[in-house]
N, C-alpha and C positions, 0 to 999 in steps of 0.2 A: 599853484604846485601844476595843473595841468598846463598853463600858458609856458613854464618853464621847461618843461619838456619837449613840447613842440620847436621853442626855440631852440634849443639841442638839436633838435632831428633835421630843421631845417638848416642850420650852419654847417652840419656833418653834411647834409647832401649837398649844399653848397661846395664845403670844401672838396667833396669827391667829384663833383663835377668840374671844377676846376683845375683839379690834379689831373685826371684824365684828358681834358682839355691842353695842357699844357704838354704832357706825355706826347698826345697828337702832334702837336706843333713842333717837338722838337725830335721825334721817330718816324714817324709815319709819311707828312706833310711834305717835307722835304724831298722824298722819293717818286713821288707824284707828278712825274715828268708825263705830258700826254704823249703815246706813239702815235697819233695820228695828224701830228704837225702841228698841233697850237703852239704859236708863236709869235713873235714881234718884229716888224718889219721897221729897218733904218736906213737912212742912204748917206752916204758919205759923199761931202760936198766944201768949198770952201771956207763956207761959215763956222764948220767942225775942223778943221784943218786934214781932211782927208782920213779922220781915224775914229775911231769909235773902241771905246774899250766896256766889258762887261764885267762891271763889281761884283760878282756873283760866284758863290761857291753852290755845288751839287752835291748830292747826296749819290749820285745816280750820274748814267751818261748824259751828254752833252750835245746835241745835234744840232749843226750847222749846215746850211746849204747857202754855199754865198754865190750871188750872180752878177757877174763886172764885164764889161768890155772892154778890161784891159787886164793886167797881171796883179794880186793881191798878195799880201803878205799877212799872214798869220801868225801870231804868237800867243802860246798856251804858257802862263807862267815866266813869261820873259823869255822863253825859246823860240 
């Protein structure tokens, strides 16, 4: 009987921790965009047809700072 109670308590704790993690991943984590300049560099060249696409949906602002030697065109949602 004691083992069954511990198993139920362990299962409930695991369910609670998993639920908290799921809520964190879908509500808090997408908004954690670093304000100190964290990011990823990429280069445009003939190999990628001088194009780059960010297939990313952010819950907060997205800061882009392009550096180029020529004129660039930036499209957001096709506009």
